[in-house]
C-alpha positions in Angstrom: -24.9 -10.3 14.3 -24.3 -8.1 11.7 -21.1 -7.6 9.9 -19.0 -4.3 10.9 -17.9 -2.4 8.1 -14.4 -1.7 6.9 -12.5 1.1 7.6 -9.0 2.6 6.1 -6.7 4.1 8.7 -4.3 6.6 8.0 -1.7 7.6 10.6 0.8 10.7 10.6 3.9 10.0 12.2 5.9 12.1 14.5 8.4 13.1 11.7 5.5 13.3 8.9 3.8 16.0 7.2 0.9 14.0 5.9 -1.3 10.9 6.9 -0.1 7.8 5.4 -2.5 4.7 4.8 -1.5 2.3 7.6 -4.2 -0.5 6.8 -7.9 -1.5 7.3 -9.8 -2.6 10.3 -13.4 -3.6 11.2 -15.3 -1.5 13.4 -18.8 -0.9 14.6 -18.3 2.9 14.1 -15.6 5.9 14.0 -15.0 6.1 17.5 -14.2 2.4 17.7 -12.5 2.4 14.6 -10.1 5.1 15.8 -9.5 3.3 19.2 -8.7 0.0 17.5 -6.5 2.0 15.0 -4.7 3.2 17.9 -4.1 0.0 19.5 -3.3 -1.8 16.2 -1.1 0.5 14.4 0.3 2.8 17.1 1.5 0.6 19.5 5.4 2.0 19.6 4.0 5.7 20.0 4.7 6.6 16.4 1.5 8.2 15.5 0.5 11.7 16.5 -2.9 11.7 14.4 -5.4 8.8 13.2 -7.8 9.3 10.5 -10.4 6.5 9.8 -12.5 6.5 6.7 -15.5 3.9 6.0 -14.2 2.0 3.2 -17.3 2.4 1.2 -16.6 6.2 1.0 -13.6 5.9 -0.9 -13.8 6.1 -4.5 -10.8 5.5 -6.9 -10.2 5.6 -10.5 -10.7 2.6 -12.4 -10.1 3.6 -15.9 -7.3 3.2 -18.2 -4.4 4.7 -16.5 -2.9 6.0 -19.5 -6.0 7.5 -21.3 -7.3 8.8 -17.7 -4.1 11.0 -17.0 -3.2 11.8 -20.8 -5.1 15.3 -20.7 -2.8 16.9 -18.1 0.5 15.9 -20.4 -0.8 18.2 -22.9 -1.1 21.3 -21.0 3.0 21.9 -20.1 2.3 25.2 -18.3 0.9 22.9 -15.2 4.4 21.5 -14.7 6.9 23.5 -12.3 9.7 23.2 -14.9 8.9 26.8 -16.4 9.0 28.8 -13.1 12.2 29.9 -11.3 11.9 29.5 -7.5 13.9 31.8 -5.2 16.5 30.0 -3.0 14.4 31.2 0.6 11.6 28.6 -1.0 11.9 25.6 0.7 10.4 21.8 0.5 9.3 22.4 -3.2 
């Protein structure tokens, strides 16, 4: 038997606006991963949406954190401190 691939599971809760990483599991394909994720991570009806991504398709930064994110610090106009938002704008 060949090893099943590893899948990363992301769940959006009833109160949430975004998906959060819930954990990982092994499954033969995407459909099986979604069904297993439902059974493992949504046992108490806390989820309304499930995303699964095969772990090999996730790429992350591995560079030195300070050097990798340094360039954004010299572009102060990218930071929202220069903008006045009207009171009508919520969730910013």
